C-alpha positions in Angstrom: -18.1 0.8 -16.6 -19.2 2.9 -13.7 -19.8 6.7 -13.9 -18.3 7.3 -10.5 -15.1 5.2 -10.9 -12.0 6.4 -12.7 -8.8 4.5 -13.3 -5.7 6.6 -14.1 -2.0 6.2 -14.1 -0.4 8.8 -11.8 2.9 9.4 -10.0 2.1 8.3 -6.5 4.7 10.7 -5.1 3.3 13.8 -6.7 -0.4 13.4 -7.5 -2.1 16.0 -9.7 -5.3 16.1 -7.7 -6.4 18.7 -5.1 -6.8 17.9 -1.4 -9.8 16.0 -0.4 -10.6 14.7 -4.0 -11.3 11.0 -3.3 -13.5 8.7 -1.3 -11.0 5.8 -1.5 -7.3 5.3 -2.4 -6.2 1.8 -3.3 -2.5 0.8 -3.3 -1.8 -2.7 -4.6 1.8 -4.1 -4.6 3.2 -0.6 -4.4 4.7 0.2 -1.0 7.3 -2.5 -1.0 8.8 -1.5 -4.3 9.2 2.3 -4.1 12.1 4.0 -2.3 9.9 6.5 -0.4 6.6 4.9 0.7 6.1 7.6 3.3 5.7 10.2 0.5 3.2 8.0 -1.3 1.1 7.6 1.9 1.3 11.3 2.7 0.0 12.0 -0.9 -2.8 9.5 -0.5 -3.8 11.1 2.8 -3.8 14.6 1.2 -6.1 13.6 -1.7 -8.5 11.6 0.6 -11.7 13.2 1.9 -11.8 13.5 5.7 -14.1 10.4 5.8 -12.2 8.6 3.0 -10.6 5.2 3.1 -7.2 3.8 2.2 -6.8 0.2 1.2 -3.4 -1.5 0.9 -2.6 -5.0 -0.5 1.0 -6.0 -0.9 2.5 -9.4 -1.6 5.1 -10.5 1.0 7.3 -13.4 1.9 6.5 -12.8 5.6 4.9 -15.9 7.1 5.7 -18.2 4.2 7.6 -21.4 4.6 10.9 -21.6 2.8 9.7 -23.7 -0.1 6.9 -21.3 -0.9 9.3 -18.3 -0.5 11.6 -19.8 -3.1 8.7 -20.4 -5.4 7.5 -16.8 -5.0 11.0 -15.3 -5.5 11.5 -17.5 -8.6 8.1 -16.4 -10.1 8.9 -12.7 -9.3 12.4 -12.9 -10.9 11.0 -14.7 -14.0 8.2 -12.1 -14.4 9.8 -8.8 -13.3 13.6 -9.4 -13.1 15.6 -8.1 -10.2 13.6 -6.3 -7.5 14.3 -2.7 -6.8 17.3 -2.0 -4.5 15.3 0.0 -2.0 12.4 -2.4 -1.9 11.5 -4.3 1.3 9.3 -7.1 2.3 6.4 -5.8 4.3 4.7 -7.2 7.4 1.5 -6.1 9.1 3.3 -4.2 11.8 5.5 -2.3 9.3 2.4 -1.3 7.3 0.5 -0.3 10.4 3.4 1.9 11.5 3.7 3.5 8.1 0.0 4.4 8.1 0.2 5.8 11.6 3.2 7.9 10.8 1.4 9.4 7.8 -1.6 10.4 9.9 -4.0 7.5 9.3 -6.2 5.7 11.8 -5.7 2.0 11.1 -8.8 -0.3 10.9 -6.8 -3.4 10.1 -3.4 -4.6 9.2 -3.0 -8.3 8.8 -1.4 -11.1 7.0 -3.7 -13.0 4.6 -3.3 -16.0 2.3 -2.5 -19.7 2.5 0.7 -20.5 0.6 1.3 -17.1 -0.9 1.0 -14.2 1.6 0.0 -10.6 1.4 -0.4 -7.8 3.8 -3.9 -6.4 3.9 -4.5 -3.0 5.5 -7.2 -0.4 5.7 -7.7 2.9 7.4 -8.9 6.5 7.2 -7.4 9.9 7.8 -7.1 10.5 11.5 -9.3 13.4 12.6 -7.7 16.7 13.4 -4.4 16.0 11.6 -3.3 18.3 8.8 -0.4 17.5 6.5 
């Protein structure tokens, strides 16, 4: 337990925090399953301090061979059931574009992993942009 770390469940589309409340926002396996990722990113930017950081990690089938894709899809279906209708598989360019449209400067957006893949991205609020 750390005195400067808080974990809470919130609605990512309508956060209850004031502007500039956080040093870091972390989104794990979120953007590819919600119907309006732009709103979630706009909210993340709003609650970040001007020198804050956003970190995104989302599983993807991008870059996987067909056998590993089938395995990942089967594990997903077994664990979670049918995926959301509006969900989409992400790739580094899509995540980079999402971040840029929401007023972030992008440090990195890349594909990581060996057999299973994930998009890893990080950035900060772009200076001089207000939402």
